[in-house]
C-alpha positions in Angstrom: 55.4 -69.1 194.4 58.7 -70.4 193.0 58.8 -73.2 190.4 60.5 -75.5 193.0 57.6 -74.8 195.4 55.0 -75.4 192.7 56.6 -78.7 191.8 56.7 -79.7 195.4 53.1 -78.8 195.9 52.0 -80.8 192.8 54.0 -83.8 194.1 52.1 -83.6 197.4 48.8 -83.6 195.6 49.8 -86.6 193.6 51.2 -88.4 196.6 47.9 -87.7 198.5 45.9 -89.2 195.6 44.2 -85.9 194.9 45.6 -85.4 191.4 46.3 -88.9 190.1 45.5 -88.8 186.4 43.7 -91.9 185.1 45.0 -93.6 182.0 44.3 -91.6 178.9 41.5 -92.7 176.7 42.3 -93.9 173.2 42.1 -91.0 170.8 43.3 -89.9 167.4 46.4 -87.8 167.0 45.4 -84.1 167.2 47.2 -81.0 168.4 50.9 -81.0 167.7 51.0 -84.8 167.3 49.6 -85.5 170.8 46.4 -87.2 171.8 43.7 -85.3 173.6 41.3 -86.9 176.1 37.9 -85.6 175.0 36.3 -86.2 178.4 38.9 -85.9 181.1 37.6 -87.0 184.5 37.1 -84.5 187.3 40.4 -85.7 188.9 42.3 -85.6 185.7 41.1 -82.1 184.9 42.4 -80.8 188.2 45.7 -82.6 187.6 46.1 -81.1 184.1 45.3 -77.6 185.2 47.8 -77.6 188.1 50.4 -79.3 185.9 50.0 -76.5 183.3 50.3 -73.9 186.0 53.6 -75.4 187.1 54.9 -75.8 183.5 54.0 -72.2 182.7 56.4 -70.9 185.4 53.5 -68.9 187.0 52.0 -67.5 183.8 48.9 -69.6 184.3 47.0 -69.0 187.6 44.5 -71.6 188.7 41.8 -70.8 191.2 39.0 -72.8 192.7 36.1 -70.3 192.3 33.7 -72.4 194.3 32.1 -75.8 194.6 29.3 -77.6 192.9 26.2 -78.7 194.8 27.9 -82.1 195.4 31.1 -80.4 196.6 33.2 -80.8 193.5 35.6 -77.9 192.7 34.8 -75.5 189.9 38.1 -74.3 188.4 39.1 -71.2 186.6 42.5 -70.5 185.0 43.8 -67.1 184.0 46.7 -66.3 181.7 48.1 -63.0 180.4 48.4 -59.5 181.7 47.1 -57.3 178.8 44.4 -54.6 178.9 41.8 -56.5 176.8 39.9 -59.0 178.8 38.4 -62.2 177.4 36.4 -64.9 179.3 35.7 -68.4 178.0 33.3 -70.7 179.8 33.1 -74.4 179.0 30.7 -77.2 179.8 27.8 -75.5 181.5 25.9 -78.5 180.2 27.6 -81.6 181.6 27.0 -83.7 178.6 28.6 -81.2 176.2 32.3 -81.8 176.9 34.5 -80.8 174.0 35.1 -77.1 175.0 36.9 -78.3 178.1 39.8 -80.2 176.4 40.1 -77.3 174.0 40.5 -74.9 176.9 43.4 -77.0 178.3 45.0 -76.9 174.8 44.6 -73.2 174.7 46.3 -72.8 178.0 49.1 -75.1 176.9 49.6 -73.1 173.6 49.7 -69.6 175.1 50.9 -70.3 178.6 53.4 -73.1 178.4 54.9 -73.0 174.9 57.5 -70.3 174.8 56.8 -68.8 171.3 57.3 -65.1 170.5 53.7 -64.7 169.3 52.4 -66.1 172.6 54.5 -63.7 174.7 53.3 -60.8 172.7 49.7 -62.0 172.9 49.9 -62.3 176.7 51.1 -58.7 176.9 48.0 -57.6 175.1 45.2 -59.7 176.5 44.2 -61.4 179.8 42.2 -64.6 179.3 40.1 -66.1 182.1 38.5 -69.5 181.6 35.9 -71.2 183.7 36.9 -74.8 182.8 33.9 -77.2 183.2 31.4 -75.1 184.9 29.2 -78.1 185.7 31.3 -81.0 187.2 28.2 -82.7 188.7 26.5 -82.8 185.3 29.7 -84.1 183.8 29.8 -87.0 186.3 26.2 -88.0 185.4 26.6 -87.2 181.6 23.5 -85.1 181.7 22.6 -81.5 180.9 21.7 -80.2 184.3 23.6 -79.5 187.5 22.7 -81.8 190.4 19.9 -80.6 192.7 17.3 -83.4 193.6 15.2 -80.8 195.4 14.9 -78.6 192.3 11.5 -77.7 190.9 13.0 -75.4 188.2 11.5 -73.2 185.6 14.4 -74.3 183.4 15.7 -77.8 184.1 14.1 -81.0 185.3 12.4 -81.6 188.6 14.3 -84.0 190.8 17.5 -83.6 188.7 18.6 -80.0 188.6 18.8 -76.7 186.9 19.8 -75.9 183.4 22.7 -73.6 184.3 22.5 -71.8 181.0 19.1 -70.2 181.9 20.2 -68.6 185.1 22.4 -65.6 184.1 19.8 -62.9 184.3 21.7 -59.8 185.4 18.6 -58.8 187.5 19.3 -61.8 189.8 22.2 -61.5 192.2 24.6 -64.4 192.5 23.6 -65.0 196.1 20.0 -65.4 195.0 20.7 -67.6 192.0 19.1 -71.0 192.5 21.6 -72.6 190.1 24.7 -72.7 192.2 27.2 -73.0 189.4 25.6 -70.2 187.4 26.1 -67.9 190.4 29.8 -68.8 190.4 30.1 -67.8 186.8 28.2 -64.5 187.5 30.7 -63.7 190.3 33.7 -64.5 188.2 32.4 -62.4 185.4 31.6 -59.5 187.7 35.1 -59.5 189.3 36.9 -60.0 186.0 34.8 -57.6 183.9 35.6 -59.0 180.5 35.3 -57.2 177.2 34.5 -60.5 175.5 32.6 -63.5 176.8 32.4 -66.8 174.8 30.3 -69.7 176.0 31.2 -73.2 174.6 28.4 -75.8 174.1 27.5 -78.8 171.9 24.6 -79.5 169.7 23.3 -82.5 167.6 24.1 -83.1 163.9 22.6 -80.8 161.4 23.0 -79.8 157.7 22.5 -76.7 155.7 19.8 -76.1 153.0 22.1 -77.9 150.5 22.7 -80.9 152.7 26.2 -80.1 153.8 26.9 -81.1 157.4 27.5 -78.3 159.9 30.3 -78.8 162.4 29.6 -75.8 164.6 27.1 -73.0 165.1 27.4 -69.5 166.6 25.2 -66.7 167.7 25.3 -63.3 169.3 22.8 -61.7 171.8 19.3 -61.5 170.5 17.6 -60.0 173.6 16.1 -56.6 172.7 17.6 -54.9 175.7 21.2 -55.4 174.5 22.7 -52.2 173.2 23.1 -52.2 169.4 26.8 -51.4 169.7 27.3 -54.5 171.9 25.3 -56.6 169.5 27.6 -55.4 166.6 30.7 -56.2 168.6 29.4 -59.7 169.3 28.6 -60.1 165.6 32.2 -59.1 164.8 33.4 -61.8 167.2 31.1 -64.3 165.6 32.5 -63.6 162.2 36.0 -64.3 163.6 34.7 -67.6 165.0 33.2 -68.5 161.6 36.4 -67.7 159.7 38.7 -69.5 162.2 36.6 -72.7 162.2 35.9 -72.7 158.5 39.6 -72.1 157.9 40.4 -75.1 160.0 38.2 -77.4 157.9 34.9 -77.0 159.7 31.6 -75.4 158.6 29.8 -72.9 160.8 26.1 -71.9 160.8 24.0 -69.5 162.7 22.5 -71.1 165.8 18.7 -70.6 166.2 18.8 -69.4 169.8 16.2 -67.7 171.9 16.1 -64.2 173.4 15.5 -65.0 177.1 17.7 -62.7 179.2 18.9 -65.6 181.5 20.8 -67.3 178.6 24.5 -66.5 179.1 24.8 -65.2 175.6 22.0 -62.6 176.3 22.7 -62.0 180.0 26.3 -61.0 179.6 25.4 -59.1 176.4 23.1 -57.0 178.6 26.1 -56.4 180.9 28.1 -55.0 178.0 30.2 -58.0 177.1 30.9 -58.9 173.5 28.9 -62.1 174.2 28.9 -65.1 171.8 27.7 -68.7 171.8 29.7 -71.5 170.1 28.0 -74.9 169.6 30.2 -77.7 168.5 28.3 -80.5 166.7 28.3 -84.0 168.1 30.1 -85.9 165.4 31.8 -88.9 166.9 34.1 -89.6 163.9 35.3 -86.0 163.9 35.6 -85.6 167.7 39.3 -84.7 167.7 38.9 -82.3 164.9 36.1 -80.6 166.8 38.5 -80.0 169.7 41.0 -78.5 167.2 38.2 -76.3 165.8 37.3 -75.0 169.2 41.0 -74.3 170.0 41.3 -72.5 166.6 38.4 -70.2 167.6 39.8 -69.5 171.1 43.2 -68.5 169.5 41.6 -66.4 166.8 39.4 -64.5 169.2 42.4 -63.7 171.4 44.6 -62.7 168.6 42.0 -60.5 166.9 41.2 -58.8 170.2 44.9 -58.3 170.8 45.7 -56.6 167.5 42.4 -54.9 167.2 41.4 -56.6 164.0 38.1 -57.8 165.5 36.9 -54.2 165.6 37.5 -53.9 161.8 35.2 -56.7 160.9 32.0 -55.7 159.2 29.3 -56.9 161.7 26.9 -57.3 158.8 29.0 -60.3 157.7 27.5 -62.2 160.6 24.1 -62.0 159.0 25.5 -63.9 156.0 26.5 -66.8 158.1 24.3 -69.6 156.8 21.3 -70.7 159.0 21.4 -74.1 160.6 19.2 -76.5 158.7 17.4 -79.7 159.6 18.9 -82.6 161.6 20.8 -85.2 159.6 18.7 -88.2 158.6 19.1 -91.0 161.1 20.2 -88.7 164.0 18.2 -87.6 167.0 17.5 -83.9 167.1 18.3 -82.1 170.3 15.7 -82.9 173.0 16.5 -79.7 175.0 15.6 -76.1 174.4 17.7 -73.9 172.3 20.8 -72.6 174.1 
C-alpha cells in the first residue's frame, strides 16, 4: 500500500471515530524529550500502532491476530526483514502495563527514525511484537482475561484465566481455554522466533543489602528444556541485565516456577531462547521503567543482530543477584510467580 493510501486509510479511521486518540496523560519527559503515556487506552493503542505503520513508510506491518473474549482486537506489529527472528509479548496480565508503551517506543526507534544503525539492524533481524496480549484485563485493570464462565486451574472463577499459565506446547491453540494465550501460540508457531521475551510487572523488592530492585529476569526452569536452549536464554538474560543496569536500573533473578504452561517455559520447550522480564511497580520511577524496558528491547535486538549474544558466558546469569524481600510498607505480590 502506498504512503498516500495509508494516510487516507488512517484518516478514514479517525473520521469514523475508530482511532481517535484521547488526551495524553500527564507524564515526565522520557524518550527523546517526549512524554510517554504509560497506560494508553485500547483506542489510543490502535491509533498509535497504525500511525507508526504510516510514518514508517511500510517498514512496520500491523496485524490484528484475533480478538479477546469481549471482542477487542489483539494487535501484533512486525518490523525488519533479517534472518534472526525475535518475538516480544507485552501485557499478558492486564494490570502490568509498562511493556506496552516500551514496545511502541521500540517500533518508533527502529521503524520510523531513519538512522543508519536502525537500517542495518532491520536488515539483520525481524522483530514481531504482540502488543497488549490481554486488552480485556487492561480495561478492568486486573491480571486475568475476561471469562465469567471460567472455572480455571490457573486464574479466578467468575473472572477469567491467567493467560501466562496456558502456553503448554502439549495443548493446541484450538483447545486452549485461555483465548488470548491461544492467539500468542498461533503467532509464535507461524513466526518461529529464535528469541521470545515476555514483559511483565512485579511489586517492589530489595536485594540482601537493602538496595531496591527495578526489574527481574529469568530463563526456562522446566526440566524438559534442552540445556543448550537454557544456555541461550541465560545469555539473553545477561544482555537484559547489562542493558537495564547500564540504563540506571538494577536487575535481579526472578524466583519463578517450572510449570510448562508458563510462557517462559513453554516456548523454551519449543526451542526458543525464552526469557521473562518483570519491571517493578515503582510509581515515582514509572517513566524510567519504560526507558529500561526499551533499552532491553534494543539491546536484545542488537546483540542478536551482530551475534554478540552468543558470545556471552551463560554462567554469568547465575551471578545475577537473587530477588530479596518486599520493601517495607509495600504489598507483596498476591499472585503466583510468573
